[in-house]
N, C-alpha and C positions, 0 to 999 in steps of 0.2 A: 426290306426283305424281298426275296425273289418271288416272282409271280408263281402262283400255284398252277399246276397242270391238272385239269379235271377231265376225265373221260365220261361221256354220257352214252349209255346203251339203251336204245329205244326199239320197240317193235316197228314203229313207223314215226316219221317226223313231219307229217302234215299237221296243220295248226288246229289241234283239239285242245281239251282242257289241260292235260298234263304237259303238252308241248308249250302252251301259252305260259304256264307257270315256270317251266324250265327256262324259257327265253327271258321272262321278266327277271329271274334270278341272275342269269348271265349278264343282262344289261345293268342290273343293280351292282354286281361285283366289279364292274368296270375293268380298270387296268390291274386289278389285283389277281386276275386269273386268266389263263389261256384255256381254251376248250377244244375238245375233239368229240364229234358226234358220229356214232355208228348207228345206222338204221337197218333193222332186219329186212325191211322193204326199201331197197336202194332207190326206188323211183318215188318214194313218198317223202319229199323233203320240203314241202310247202312252207313250213314254219321258219325256214332259214331267212326268208325275206323280212321277218319281224325282228331279227337280231340287229341291234344297233351297229352301224357301219364301223364304229371305233372298237368294237369287240373283236379280239383275235380268236377266230374259231375256224376249225378245219373239218372237212367232210371227206375222209380218205377213200371212201368207196371200196373198190376191189383191192386196193393196196393193204387193207386191214382184213383180219379174219372175219368170216361171215358169222352172223348170229343165227343163221338158219342151217338146218341139217340134223342128221341123226345124232343123238347123244353118244359120246365116245371119248376116251382119254386122248386120242390123237387131236381131235378138235379142241378139247379143253386145254391141252398144253399150248396150242397156238394162241388161243384167246388169253390165257394166263400170261404167256410170254409178252403179248402186246400190252397187257396191263402194267407191266413193270416200268413203263415210261411215266407213270402218273402218280401224283400225290393223293388222289382220291378218285374212286370209281362210283358213279351214280347210275343205277339201273332202274328201269321203269317197266312195270307190268309184266305179264306172262311172257311176252315176246322176247324179253331180255333174260329169261331165267337160265338159259344155258351159260350165260356170262356169270351169273350168280353161282351156279354149280361149279364152274371152273375155278372161281375164286375160293370157294369153300374147300374143294378137294386139293388144290395146289397152292393156295395163298401162303400157307405157313412155310412150306418147304422152299418156295420161290421168293419169299420175302416181300409179298405184295402189300401195298398200302391199303387202308380200310376201304370197304365197300358199303354203301348205304343204298338200300333198295326202297323203291316207291311203288305202292299199289294204289291205283285210282279207280278200279272197277273191273268189270268183266265183259267179255264179248257175248254174242248171242247164244253160244253153245253152253254157257254157264249161267244163264238168266234164272232158270227155275231150280236148278240143282247144281251144286259145285261138283266138279269132276273129282272122283276119289283119287285117280292117278295124279292129277295136278296137285291136289292137297298133299299127297305123299311126297311128290317131287319138291314142292315148296318147303315142306317141313325139313327135308334134308338139306336143300340148297341154302336155306336161310340160316343154318346153324352158326356159321362164322361171320355173318354180316354184322357190321358195327351197329346198325339200327334199321328198323323198318318204319317208313313214314306212310301214314294213311291220312286222308282228309276227313273221314266220316266215322261216326260212332259204330255203324254197322260193320265197316271194315276192321275197325279196332277189335270188335268182338270176334270176328272171323279169324283174325290173325292169332288171337290168343287161344280160342277154342278149337279151330280146325287146323291151323298150321303150327300149333303148339309152341308159339313164341312167348318168351317171358314178358309179362305185362310191362315191366320197366324198360324193355327194349323197343316197344312199339310207341312211336311218337305220333300223336294225333295233331296235325297242323291244319286247321281249316284254311281253305283257300281265301285269298284276299285280293283286292283290286285297288287302284288309285281312284277312290270313290269321287273325289272332287272333279275329275275330268268328265265324269258322266252327268254332271249337273249342268254342263254347258250346252248351249244351243247346238243342234245338229247342223252339220255342214252341207250346204247345197251340193248335190251331185255325189255325196259320199256313198250312197247306195245306188249303183248303176240301174237305170230303168225304173226307179221308184216313181209310182204314180198313185195319187189318191184324190178322188173327186169328192165334192161335198156330199155328205151322207154316207160315205163309205167308211168301213172300219178295216184296219190292217192288222192281221195276226202275223207276228214275225217270230222267227227262230234263228239261232246261230248254232250250227252243228256240222260235224263231219257227216257226209252222206253215206253212212254205214247201216247195215241191217239192224243193229242194236238200237239205233236212234228211231227207227220205225216212222220215218217221215210220211210214208203212205197213209198211216193212221191219221196224221194231222191233215193231210189232203182230204181224206174222207170227212173228217170232223168239220173242216172249214166249208166243204161243199154242202154239208147238211145244215150249216148255220144260217144260210141265207145268201141271196145273190149279191147283197151289198157288202159281203165280207170277202176280203182278199187275203192271200197268203204270200208272205215274203220269206224266202229261205236263203240265208247266207251260209255258204259252205260248198265243199266239193268232195267227191268220193265215188266209189263204185256203184252206189245205188241210184245215181242220177237218172239213168234210163228208166228204171222201175217207177220212180217218182213222177217223171214226165208222162209215162204211160198211164198211171193211175189218174192223173189230172185230166188227160185226154178222154179216158173212159168215162169220167164223170162230167165231161163237158165244161170243165172249169179251167182249161189251159189259159184262157184270157184273164183269169183272176189269179194266176200264179206268176210271181216274180222270183226268178232263180238265177241270179247273175254269176253264180260260182263263188269262189273264195273272195271275201271282201275284208280287207285289212282294217284293223283298228275299230272295233265295235263302238267305242266311245263317240265316234263321229256320226253314227247313224242309228244306234239301237233305240234311241229315244223317239224315232219316227214311228215305231210300232205302237198301236193302241193297246194291244194285248201281246204279251210275250208268252210263247207256248213251248212246252217240252212234251213230246209224245213217246219218249224212250221206253224201252222195255227194261233197261237197266241204267242207272246212274248212281253216283255216290254223293259228290259234293260239287255240282256243276258250276264252273266259273261263269258261264254265260248267264245263268240264272241270277247270280249276284250282280253282274253287269246290268242286266235289265232292271233289277230292283233299284240300283243306284240311279238309273235314268228315269225312275218314276213310273215303271210299267206295272199294271195289274198282270197277274200270272194265272194261266191255266196249265196244269201239268199232271202227268201221271205220278202216282204215289210210289216213287222208287227212291232207294237210298235215303238220304237225309233231307230230301226236297221239302217234305211237309214241315219240318222244324226250321228250315232256312227262311221261309217266307213269313210275313207278319201273320199273327194269329187270325186276323179277320180274313186273310186271303186263303186260309186253309180249306174253306168250303169248296174251293175250285181246284183242289189237288185231289185227283180222282183215280179210281182203279184203271188198270190197263185195259180199257174197253172203249171201242169206237163211240158208242152211244153216250157214255159218260163224258168223254172228251167233247163231243159235239154239244151236249147240254151245257157244259161249263162255258164254252166259247159263245154259244148262243145267248146265255144270260148276260155275260159281260159285254157282248157286242150291243145288246139292247139298252144298256144303261151307262151313259157317259159319266154321270155323277158317281156311280159306284166305281167305275174305272179310275176316276180321279182320286177318290178317297183311298182306294186300295194302293194305288200307285204312290201316293204321298206317304202312307204308312210303311210300304216296302222301302221307299227311299230313306226314311228315317232309320229303319232298322239296319240298312246297309251302311249308313254313315256311322252308326253307333257300334256296330259289331264286326264289319268285314273290311276294314281299311287294311291295305297291303303292308303298311309299316309294321303291324304286328306280325304278319307272316314273314317279312324279311328278317326281323329280329330273331325269330325262332330258327329259321334256316341258317342264319349267320352263326348262331350259337352252336348248332348241331354240326355243321360242316367244319367250323373252326376247331371245335373240340376234337373231332375225328382226325384232323390233320395236325393237331397241336399248334394251331395258328391263332393266337389270341387277337391278332389284328383283324381277322375276319369277324370275330364276335364284337369288336369295338366299332366296326365300320358304321358310318352314318350316311 
């Protein structure tokens, strides 16, 4: 059977959670599909390096219609015309919503193939209250989508109650990883500049350096936890300068390791004594599951499904979005190696039992295959 042509519409394509999952699925589908990726931010393409070299994928850039701009039928016609080349359109988050609207308004008359939208969370401007205008826009734009995929229970509820999507149309697919890879020993040099002396404790995180991740909160928490506690941040993004400035202000720049984007967390995430998330908003973070599979104790803000993802005994260290609460959680874990070991083992057991990526792959194969009428996708192993 001919290779499927799949179009991916992203707000950005730097390696965050949704991009990591999209790349894993591309690699999993192998030679069954060709892919084209449009990013609303044409400069944010860091995740392309994680795509297997044997996968056929294009980044057309300016030769394709832009996902940025004022809503209007002229733009929508250009986007819809471009979609005619593909067997399936996959859109991701608010930044791709103009593509979803174009498909809904023009898909039937132009004979477009199905579109499946994915929502993984919100940016800083929708942390405390969802935008009424965006809720309204999503409600209309998603009317003709084949399905809406979300990873968390909270997003599933929002999709039904706020975006007025039929319950049966909303597919809740928890994120998964190759858990066995994370049980292996970390590779020397995998985290550039990593240093840990005897008696030191390393708090680590893997995140795009965006405002919603609130890494400065984590800097302040680590600074308050004690001089023997260091912070390792794997990621790149626009907030780097603010993070470095906060570390300098607190006199802990020598306790901060921030090498930028570091590929393949399985090679280094187990180096962290404590994994931390300081985000103001998350839903179902893949980095958290990766850290659990590597046997890390976790300190995190109580956002999205984070509290239910970790082992029950680790939930005492899932705290409000508050600097002092985060510092207390890190301080307690940093002071007790036995506690860290116990929580890390329980988190690892839960990751192996519940978050293996083969379950995730099977769900996406079934959904994408049924949308395209391709039984071979659903059968793929």
